[in-house]
N, C-alpha and C positions, 0 to 999 in steps of 0.2 A: 579563251576561257577565263572566267573570273577566278581570282585567287581567293583562298579561304579567308585571308585577312580582310580583303575587300568586302566580303559577304558578312563577316562576323565582327570585324573590328579588332580581332585578336589573332596573332600569329600562332602557328603550331610550333610549340617548343620541343626540343629534344632534351629529355631528362633521364637520369639513371635510375630514379625511383619514382613511384607513383605518388601524387600529392596526398597528404594526410588530412588536410582541411579543405573545405569546399570552395573550389573556384566555381565559376558559373556553370549551371547545368548545361550540358552539351559541349563544353570545352573539350577540345581534342589535343592530345600530345603524343609524342613518339617516345617510347621507352627503349633506350639504347641497349639495356641488358637483355630484354626479352625480344627485341627486334619487332615490336608490334605497335600499331597505332591503338590508342585507348581513349575512352571518353567517359564522362559521368552522365548517367541516365536517371530520370525520375523514378523513384521507388514509391509505390503505393500499395499499402497492405494493412490489414487488421492484425493485431496480435492480442494474445490473452493478457488480461489485466488482473490485478489482485482483487479478489471478491469483496463485495460489500460486507461490512461487519454485521449488518442487519439485512438479510435478504428480503426483498419486497417487490411489489409491482404497483402500477398506477401511482408511481412516485413522480415528483417534479425535480427537474435538473436545470442548473444554470452554471454560469461561469465559463471557464476555458478548459482545454484539455490538460493543462498543467496546474490549474488552480480552480478546481470545480467544486460544486456543491450539490447535494441531493437532500431532499426533505420530504417528510410525510410518506404516504402510501399505505399499503396493506400487506399483511404477512400470512394469512388473510385478515387478522384483526388490524384495525387502523392504528397507525403508530405516529408518535411525535418526533421520532429520531431525526437528527440532522447529522450528516457526515461530510467532511472536507476531503478533497482529493488533490494530491500533489503530482499526479501523473504516474505514480508507482504504487501508492498505498493510501489508506483511509485513516482518518482520525475522527473521534466523536466531537460534535459541536453542541451548541445549546438546543434544548428541546423546544419545539413549537408550543405555544400556549394552548392551541386546540389542534389535535391531530385530525388530518383530513387526507383523503385520497382524491385522485382525478383533479387536483388543483394544477395551477400553472405557476411558474416562478421565473423572474427575470432579474438581471443584475449580476454582480460579481460575488465571489465567495466572502468578501468582507463587507458587502453592501448589496443585499438582495431583498427582493419583495416577493412574498408568497401570497397568492391571490385565489380567493374562492375555494372551490372544491366541494367534496361531499363528506359529511359526518352524520352518524346515526341521529335518531330523534333526540331532541324535539324538532330540529329545524331542517334536516336533510341537506339540500344544496345551500351553500353559504355565500354571502357577500363579504365575508370577513377578510381583512387584509392585515398581514404582519410584516414588519421590516426587521432585517437582520444586520447587525453591525460587526459580524465576524465572531461574536461571542454569544449574544443573547437576542431573542426575538421580542418585539414589542408590538402591541396592537395599534393600528393606525386607522385612517379614514376608510370606512367601508366603501366598496363599489356601490353604484346606484342600485344594482339588482343582483341577486344571487346568480352564479353560473359555475359550471364545472365542465370538464372534458373539452376545454378550448386550448388556445396556444397563446404565446406571448413573445416579446422581444424587448431589447433596450436595457437601460440602466435604472437604478433606483430613483433617479430624478428625471429620466427621459424614457419612461416605459410605456408599453402598449399591450393591451389584452384584446384578443379577437376571437370570434366564433364561440362555439361551445353549446352547452345545453343549459337552458334556464329552468328546466323542470316544471313542476316538482317531481321527484322520483315516483315512479309508479303510475304517473299520469301520461297522457299523450306527450311525446317529446316536443320540446319547444326549442329548436336549434336557432342560434342567433347569427345575424349578419353584423350586429353592432360591434363597433370598435371603440374601446375606451382608452384614453390617453391619461398618463399619470405623471405629475411633475414633482413627486416626492411628498406632496401634502394633500392634493385634491385631484378629482377625476373630472374629465370633460369628454364629450362625445366626439369621436373622429369620423372619418369617412367609412361608409358601410362596405362590407365585402359584397361581391356580386352574387354569391351563392351562400345561403345559410347552411351551416354544417357543424358537426361535432366530431370528436376524435381526430381533429386536425393536428398537423405538426407545424411548428414555427421556430424561427431563429432570427438573430440580428442583434448588433451591438448598439443600436439606437432606434428610435421610432422610424426614422427615414431609411433605415436599412432592413426593415422587417420583411420577412418572407413567409407566406402562408403556403403550405404544401398538403395535398391529399385531403382525406376526410371520409366520412361514412357514406355520404350520398354522391359526392363528386371526387372519386378516389384518385384521379390523376391530375386534379386541378393545381394550378400554381397562380398565386397573386403576389404582386409587389406593392409595397406601401412607400410613398414618397414624403410622408410627414403630414399629408392631408387627405389623400385618396388612394384607392387601390386600382391597379391595372392588371389585366390578365397577362400571364407569362406563358412560356412553353409548357406543354403537358409532360408529366412523368412518363417514362417508358413502361413502368410497372405501377399501376395504381395501388394505393394502400391507405391504411389508417392505423392509428395507435403505435406509430413508430416514433422516431426522434430525428432532430435536425441540428445542424451547426453551421455557422457562417453568416453570410449576408445575402441580400437579394441580387447581388452581382457575382457572388462567389459562395455558393451554398452547397451543402451536403445533406442528404437524407438517407436514413438507414433503418432496416428492420420494418416492422409493421405486421398487421393482421393479414393472414394467419402465419405467425412465426417465420417471417420472411428473413432471408439472408441478403436480399438485394440492397445494393448501395448505389446511389446516383449522385453525380456532381452537376451543379448548375452554374452557367457562366453569365447569367442575366438575360439569356435568350432561349437556350435549350438545355435539356438534360442529357447526360451521357452516362452509360453504365460504368461502374467502378468495381474493383475487386470486392467480392462478397464477404460478409461476416462469416466467421467460422461456425457460429451457432446462430440460428434464426431466433429472433426475439419479437415480442409484441408487448403492449402495456409497459413500455420501457421509458427511459429518460436519457438525456444527453447534455452535452456542453452547448447550450443554446446560444451563448455569447462567445463561443469559440470561433474557429476558422474552418475552412474546408481543407486545411493542411494538417491540423492537429485537433482531434476530438476524442471524446470517450462516450461509450454506451454503458448504462448501468441498470441492472434489475430487469425482471420480466415475470410474466405470470406462469410460464412453464418452468419445469425443473431444468437447471438449478436457478432459483429465483435471485440468487446473489451474484449472478454472472456479470462480469465487466470485460469490455473489449476496447482496445485503443486503436485509433486510426492515425496513420502517418503518411503524409504525402510530401516528400522532399528528396533531396539528392542523397540522403542517408538511409541506409538499411538499419532499422532498429531491432535489436534482439532483446526481448524482455528478460528481466532477471528471473532466475529459476533455480530450484534445487535439482540436482541430477545425481544418479547413483555413482558411487566410486567404489574402491576396493573395500572388502569386508575386513573387520577385525578378526584376528586369528582365533580368539576365544569369545564366544557370545557372553555378554555380561551387561549389567546396568550400573548406574551410580559411578561412572567413570569420571575422573578428574583430568581435564585437558589443559595443556599449556603449549606455548609456541608463539613466535612473532607473526607467523602467517599460517594459513590453512595448509599450505604445502610443505611446511616444516614444523611439525607438531607432534606431541606425545600424549597418549592417553594412559593414565596410571590407575591401578587398583580397580575396585568395583565389587559388585555382588552378582553372583550367578544364580538368578532365579531359575528354578528347575532343580539343579543340584543343591540349591540353598546353601551357598558357601561364599564367604568373602574371599578375595584373592589379592595377591601381591603382584600380579602380572603387569607388565608395562610394554607398550607397543608404540613404534614410531611410524609416522605417515610421511611419505615423500611426494605427495601430489597424486599418486595413483594406487599405491599399495601400502599395507601395514607390514611391519616386520618386528619380531620380538627384540626387546632390549633386555639387559639384566634386570631382574626383579627388584621391586622396592624391598627395603629391609623389614617392612611390616605388612600385615594382611588386613586391609581396610577398604571400606567403601565410603561414599558420600564425603570425599575429601575436597578441599579447595586447592587451587594450584595457580602458579604464576611463573613468569620468566620465559626463557627461550629453550631451544633444543640443546644448547651448549651450557646454559646456566639456569636450570629450572628448580622449582621448589614446590613440594606437595605437603600440605599441612592439615592437621585436624583429621576428622573422620569418625567412622563408626564401625565397631565390630561386636556390638552388644555392650561395650564398656566405655565407648567414647574416649579413646586414648589421646594423649597430648602430643603425639609424635610429630616432628618435622623431618621430612625426607629431602635431602639436597641432591640434585642431579648435576654432574659436571660435564656431560656430553658423552660419557662412556659408562658411568656407574652411579648408583645411589649410595649415600651415606647418611647416618643419623645426625640431625642437627639439634639445636636447643629445643626443649619442651615448651609448649604453650603454657601460659599461666593458669588459665581456667579452661579445661577441655570441655567439649560439649558437642552434641549431635546437632546437625542442621545449621552450622555456621555459614556465613557468607564472607568471601574475601578474595583478594587478588593483589597483583603488584609484581615486583621483580625479586630476584634472589637476595637483594640487599635492602629492600624497602617494601614491606607488605602491610596490609590492614586486614583485620578479621573482625566481624561483628555478629551480633545476634546469637540465637540458639533456639532449638526446639525442645529443650528439656530443662527449663528453670525449675527449681532454684539451683540445681547442680551447677549450671552456668547461667547467669542472668541473661535474659533475652534482649537486653538493650546494651550489653557490654561491648566495648571496642578494645582490641589489642593491636599493637604495632610491633613489627619485627625490623631490626636495623642491620641485619646481616650477621649479628652475633648473639642477640638475645631478644626475647619477647617481653613486652611490658604492657600493663593495663594503662589506658589513658583516660582523662576525664570525659572525653566526648562519648555521649550515649545516643543510641537511636531514639528518635521521637516516638516511634511505634515499635515496641518490642515484638520480635518474630524470628522465625528461622525458616529454613527450606527455601530461601530466596536465592537470588543470583548476585554474586559480587563481581563487579567489573571495574576496570580502571587502575589507578595507581594510588599510592599512599597519600598523595596530596590532591588527587582529583578522582575520587572513587564514587561508585554507585552501589547502593543496596536496592535491588529491584524485586518487586513482588514478594512472594513468600506465603507462609501459612504454617501453623504449628500443631497439627497439619491443616486445621480449618480455623476461620474461613480463609480461603485463598484471597490474597491481597492484590489490588491493582496499583497500590501506591509505590513511590520511589523516593529515596532520600539520597542527597548528594553530600560528599565528604570533601573538605578542603584541607584536611590534615589536622584540624583542631576542633571543628564542629560539624554536626549533621544538620542539614536543612531540608525541608520538604521540597521535592521536585515535581516534575510532571508525571501524571498518572498514565499507566498503560491503557491501551484501548480495551484489552481483555485481561482480567486477572490471571496470573501465572505463578506456579511454584515448581520447584524441582525441574527446571527447564535447562536446556543447553544455552550457555552464554559464552562469550569469547574470553579466552585467557590471554596472558601475555601483555598486560598493561594496555589493552585497547583504549583508544581515546574516549574520554568521558562523554564527549558530545558527538560520537559517531559509533554506535554499537548496535547489536542485534541479539535477540533471544528467540528460541524456537522450542516447540513441543512442551512436555511436562504435564503437570496436574495429575489427578487421581486416575483418569482413564486416558488411553492413548490419544494424543492431540496433535493435529497438523499445523496449528497456528504458529505464525512467526510475526515478529514485530521489530521495527527499526526506530532508532532514536537519533535525532540530529542536533540535540542540544536545546531545541525549542519545543518539540512535541514528539510523542510516539505515534507511529502510523502502522497499520497492518502492512504486511509484505507477502510475497508469494509463499504458498503453503508448502510444508514438507510433503514429500511423496508418500511417506509412511508415518502414520500416527505413532507417537512415542510418549512414554511416561517414564519417569525416573531415569531418563537419559542423563540428566544432571551434569552433563559435561561432555567430554571431548571438547566440543564447543570452542575449538581454537580458531583464531582469526584476528585480523588486524583492524577492521572497520566494518561498517554496515554493508559493504559490498562483498564480504566474504565470511563464511561460517562453515565449519565442519561439524557434523552431528553423527555420532556413532553409537551403536548399541541401544540399550534401553529395554523397557517393557518387562512383562512377567507372563510366561517364561521369557528369558532374555533372548535378544536377537543379536546377530553379528553384522547386519547390513549397516552401511553408512551412506551419507549423502552430503554433497558439498553445494553451497550457494555461490552463485556468480551473479553480480549485479548487472543491471541493464547496460548494454553497450551499443554504440553507434559507429558505423563505418560508411565511408563513401561508397556509393553504388557504382563501382568502376567496372566497365565492360571492355573487353578486347574487340576491336573492330575487325571484321572479316569481310572478304569479297564473296559475293554470291552471284 
């Protein structure tokens, strides 16, 4: 009998713990602690992704699962919006010059080409071509003739468009077999498809990798392009149109389609095989056309919810999407809580306002990762406070009780005491830091406190500093430290702002803008890193939006389970993979939820005899 090593080239090792990083799929080992043979198996599944900022359908998608792009489409009004995807969240990109739906797009998120499509009168179907450089769109050489409802593949300098409808709208449909090749500046005619069709799906990282799938008239068709001509491939198991595809003509993936299909199939260059289904069926959708059959995204659809996003993973890892989940409730329902703590599982929420009884409170509660318990109360009764520090050395400062007192409350791990007063008290300030180094800026009630003013605390006293906000405001979120701080969003109370400013300890400079404007939201306390933070909820009506910042851009992130306004805190956490949100709303609620970022783990299985 052949030995395992002779068959696979690797011996079965005896180990006391399972590996934490991926050896080859199918590798077998013996765990001496559990007395079992184990192996790593392929994991294939769709998971829920963060919704599009602008829900739409008949949109175009390109790029990869971890660096994707969508543009155009209809809401049902035709839009110019572009959004970038990093695999977990979306950020806004440059707007198309001409909004269109039913267009096609090829290339990467930093170098894409948006082709054809439909726009209302005067012209209907368009030959218009726009190129994207990662920031802005510019009009380039038109296609030889208008078309929409086709497919594409390739890069900005090695692209291909095939099939579709040449219109005009409202007339007998004129489906195309024509293939057009693009070199980044001009169009030439390539080999014709064997069947003229529209509503087809396509993918591929180059002209020679292009794959045509399905369509309105030939729903199970497959054709492969070699750079000059098309050849017929294996038929789909489930015919479809108006779905999306990812990968190449030797390793492809197709998903969704009319009518709202969940079916997913993989292609090996010869035949299609069924894969795990989408959780939600979609049509009139888009995907990562230059992605792979191992990692892909699906975005948008014509049914509800039109902002839906789903992520595909095929690897030795099981991917668990980031999400908010319910955790222990605070003991007393309230809003306007100030939160501090180095981590979500070691944090304190202090003060607040009880909408319903309509009363400010001095209550304080500590969270241990699962439940809240009461601590000694603050020495003052306030809401809308700022906070920083840890559960053994915390500080809560400023606030509102109708008079905007100047109090600073110091926490030593067992009780609060009064600290030095703020120089200029005011409602709606933003601040954070540690018990020995804080910043506080802005205000919602000038001129009592100037809304551009900045103050610093050194552990013994407060002082006004020369640095002023570039845009005066209050009710935003203060994050970070005294030498690396952020003032995020805000509104006094209107308009709600999407801007952000960065503080280096001496000056404020304009930073990156939020995807969506926010104020009175939950943000992280405890000197969270300036380039790795998260905010959630807020604004005038209960809001489920959350956003993450990586030092380069803000992106949307998984939504809160419960819409919240005036949550204004708890918000403890150490980075953008963790956030605790408690209370909020009017009347106030007691529920809380905790965010856990995306995780991956090897798909380890115990081998049994059957």
